[in-house]
C-alpha positions, 0 to 999 in steps of 0.5 A: 499499500505504501510503496516500500522498496525497500526494507532495511534490517537494524539490529541483533539477530531478531530484528534482522530475521524479521526484516528478512521474512517481511520482505519475502512475505510482502505481495505473497504471504500475510503471516510466516506460516503461509510463506513457509507453507510457499515454501515447503511446496517449493513455489516460485519467490521472488522478493518485490523490495530490496533487503538491507542489514545492518548488524548492530551485534556481533553476533548472528551472522544473520546480515550474511545468511539466508535463513530466519529462525521464529519462534511460536508464542507455545516455544518451538522453532521453525526456519524460513529458509529460502534463497532469496533470504540473503541480503542485497547489502549488508552494512557492518560496523563495529561502532553500533556495537559499543553499546552492548551490555557484558551479558549480550556481548557473552552471548552473541560472541558465544553463538558466534564462536559456535558458528565457526566450530560447526563449521569445521566439524559439521559434515557439510564444509568445504576449504572456503567454508574452513578457512572463512571458520578458522580466522573468525575462532582466532579472533574471538578466541582472543578478544571475547572475554576481554571484550565482555569484561573492558571492550576496546575499540580493537577487541569489538573490532575484532568481535564484528569480523570474527562474528562476520567471517563465522556467519559467512563460514555458517552460510555455506554448511549450516549449523549441527549439534550444539544448535540442534540440542540448543532449541529447547532450552531458549524455547522453553527454558528461556535461555539465551540462543548464544548462551545455550549453543556455547553451553552444548559446544562446551560439552562436544569440546569436553568429550573423551577424544574416542566420542568427538566428532573426529573433525573437532581436531580442525577446530583444536587446530584452528584455535591453536590450541594444544587440546580441546581444553584450550578453547573449552576453558575460552568459553568457560571464561566467557561464563564466568566473565558473566557470573553464570556458571555453564551448567543446565543444573545452574542455569535453573534446567532440571534434568528431567529435561534431557529427554525432550532436548534430545527429542527436539534436536 
């Protein structure tokens, strides 16, 4: 009705995902459920407006991925996932992240770190994704804790670049075990997405070698640590910096929930 030509997403991952959904819905769907039904029916989907994404967190990488996470009122997660979901342009300015408080910095930083880790140990990786993810792990490993506790311009720049590279890698590989096991932690128990995936990634890093994904060695090599415990300590320090214990029990999630978490995954 207003003749809109451009949708701009400005904010964190949820804002960027909302902009993506609106850009795909305009002229074709009244609800997200209707849009998802069209995608599942393999209808021809073409955007009639430009999509510009401007992230203010470092972060979800949503400015360079083609899908949107959508949560129902009951806490179940689904995706709007279509190649036309990629933005036409993305503008990344680390200064937009300067006002992030410590807990948000930790949550989105752990999300970005997990994106990079899953791009390396997931099944869909390739040489380009591995290069992007490896550099992202280096940047985040070195800068996450100081970005939470006493951020400098250099920390914010590095975390923004790390999140961007991790998002680019994830757009090629998609997510893996840490995300799959995190959804009920967020949907039912309301734990921030980044803390949820960070918690599961930490568990994977703590697995003995004979139980871990064999590709985990790529993650360790990228971090420059001697073994998985080195990168695990990075995640532990991030939780400690916001005075949160990285365990289900400490986060108020009863042990009886584990079956449901697995079924949801």
